C-alpha atoms as a printed R data frame, in Angstrom:
   type eleno elety resid chain resno       x      y       z
1  ATOM     1    CA   UNK     A     1   4.929  1.032 -20.215
2  ATOM     2    CA   UNK     A     2   3.633 -1.727 -20.345
3  ATOM     3    CA   UNK     A     3   5.321 -3.316 -17.076
4  ATOM     4    CA   UNK     A     4   4.340 -0.646 -15.367
5  ATOM     5    CA   UNK     A     5   0.063 -1.202 -16.399
6  ATOM     6    CA   UNK     A     6   1.554 -4.485 -14.458
7  ATOM     7    CA   UNK     A     7   3.244 -3.807 -11.546
8  ATOM     8    CA   UNK     A     8   0.079 -1.335 -10.564
9  ATOM     9    CA   UNK     A     9  -2.530 -3.481 -11.377
10 ATOM    10    CA   UNK     A    10  -0.964 -6.625  -8.819
11 ATOM    11    CA   UNK     A    11  -1.167 -3.699  -6.411
12 ATOM    12    CA   UNK     A    12  -4.978 -2.495  -6.849
13 ATOM    13    CA   UNK     A    13  -5.263 -5.474  -7.213
14 ATOM    14    CA   UNK     A    14  -4.174 -7.562  -3.101
15 ATOM    15    CA   UNK     A    15  -6.147 -3.969  -1.751
16 ATOM    16    CA   UNK     A    16  -9.376 -6.009  -1.521
17 ATOM    17    CA   UNK     A    17  -7.872 -8.888   0.284
18 ATOM    18    CA   UNK     A    18  -5.017 -6.629   2.216
19 ATOM    19    CA   UNK     A    19  -8.843 -4.543   4.015
20 ATOM    20    CA   UNK     A    20 -10.969 -7.412   5.118
21 ATOM    21    CA   UNK     A    21  -8.427 -7.571   8.130
22 ATOM    22    CA   UNK     A    22  -8.202 -4.610  10.483
23 ATOM    23    CA   UNK     A    23  -3.962 -3.618  10.339
24 ATOM    24    CA   UNK     A    24  -2.445 -6.756   7.427
25 ATOM    25    CA   UNK     A    25   0.827 -8.030   7.911
26 ATOM    26    CA   UNK     A    26   3.921 -5.642   7.750
27 ATOM    27    CA   UNK     A    27   5.787 -7.444   5.540
28 ATOM    28    CA   UNK     A    28   2.564 -7.549   2.374
29 ATOM    29    CA   UNK     A    29   1.787 -3.853   3.706
30 ATOM    30    CA   UNK     A    30   5.214 -3.036   3.398
31 ATOM    31    CA   UNK     A    31   5.209 -4.491  -0.289
32 ATOM    32    CA   UNK     A    32   1.583 -2.727  -1.190
33 ATOM    33    CA   UNK     A    33   2.164  0.391   0.387
34 ATOM    34    CA   UNK     A    34   5.529  0.741  -1.510
35 ATOM    35    CA   UNK     A    35   4.248 -0.871  -4.808
36 ATOM    36    CA   UNK     A    36   1.729  1.995  -4.278
37 ATOM    37    CA   UNK     A    37   4.232  4.171  -3.565
38 ATOM    38    CA   UNK     A    38   5.735  3.409  -6.512
39 ATOM    39    CA   UNK     A    39   2.910  3.949  -9.434
40 ATOM    40    CA   UNK     A    40   2.187  7.203  -7.833
41 ATOM    41    CA   UNK     A    41   5.276  8.223  -9.184
42 ATOM    42    CA   UNK     A    42   5.692  6.643 -11.989
43 ATOM    43    CA   UNK     A    43   1.801  7.819 -12.711
44 ATOM    44    CA   UNK     A    44   1.644 11.432 -11.492
45 ATOM    45    CA   UNK     A    45  -1.847 11.483 -13.390
46 ATOM    46    CA   UNK     A    46  -3.056  8.444 -10.862
47 ATOM    47    CA   UNK     A    47  -1.280  9.374  -7.485
48 ATOM    48    CA   UNK     A    48  -4.184 10.534  -6.215
49 ATOM    49    CA   UNK     A    49  -5.518  7.357  -7.164
50 ATOM    50    CA   UNK     A    50  -3.115  5.114  -5.703
51 ATOM    51    CA   UNK     A    51  -2.360  7.809  -1.943
52 ATOM    52    CA   UNK     A    52  -6.242  7.064  -2.377
53 ATOM    53    CA   UNK     A    53  -5.245  3.445  -2.510
54 ATOM    54    CA   UNK     A    54  -2.813  3.772   0.650
55 ATOM    55    CA   UNK     A    55  -5.383  5.147   2.786
56 ATOM    56    CA   UNK     A    56  -8.040  3.010   2.450
57 ATOM    57    CA   UNK     A    57  -5.725 -0.485   3.397
58 ATOM    58    CA   UNK     A    58  -5.476  1.142   6.594
59 ATOM    59    CA   UNK     A    59  -8.974  3.240   7.068
60 ATOM    60    CA   UNK     A    60 -10.493  1.975  10.450
61 ATOM    61    CA   UNK     A    61  -7.102  1.769  12.542
62 ATOM    62    CA   UNK     A    62  -6.215  4.042  15.655
63 ATOM    63    CA   UNK     A    63  -3.741  5.826  13.582
64 ATOM    64    CA   UNK     A    64  -1.425  5.433  16.716
65 ATOM    65    CA   UNK     A    65  -1.692  1.773  15.141
66 ATOM    66    CA   UNK     A    66  -0.825  2.436  11.540
67 ATOM    67    CA   UNK     A    67   2.536  5.435  13.029
68 ATOM    68    CA   UNK     A    68   3.890  2.243  14.686
69 ATOM    69    CA   UNK     A    69   3.749 -0.050  12.315
70 ATOM    70    CA   UNK     A    70   4.901  1.760   9.730
71 ATOM    71    CA   UNK     A    71   8.042  2.197  12.185
72 ATOM    72    CA   UNK     A    72   8.124 -1.677  12.521
73 ATOM    73    CA   UNK     A    73  11.458 -3.625  11.139
74 ATOM    74    CA   UNK     A    74   8.924 -6.560   8.427
75 ATOM    75    CA   UNK     A    75   6.898 -3.285   7.662
76 ATOM    76    CA   UNK     A    76   9.805 -1.888   6.826
77 ATOM    77    CA   UNK     A    77  11.828 -5.143   4.746
78 ATOM    78    CA   UNK     A    78   8.376 -5.183   3.592
79 ATOM    79    CA   UNK     A    79   9.351 -1.437   0.953
């Protein structure tokens, strides 16, 4: 349980850093998306919060660019 909180806190603390960029670097973006997915699966009560964090990562980025970014090898390597 303690590890879950550490992982989720780590993911949440990196979001402000990545949110300053128009589109986060693909490996880092993949890592944060993967961590937030994991946290949402482990902590079902807060899953909506983690989904909102994921949406905030690509806020202001055209949807097409976000979809294409998730298809890149660098993004998938980060997962």
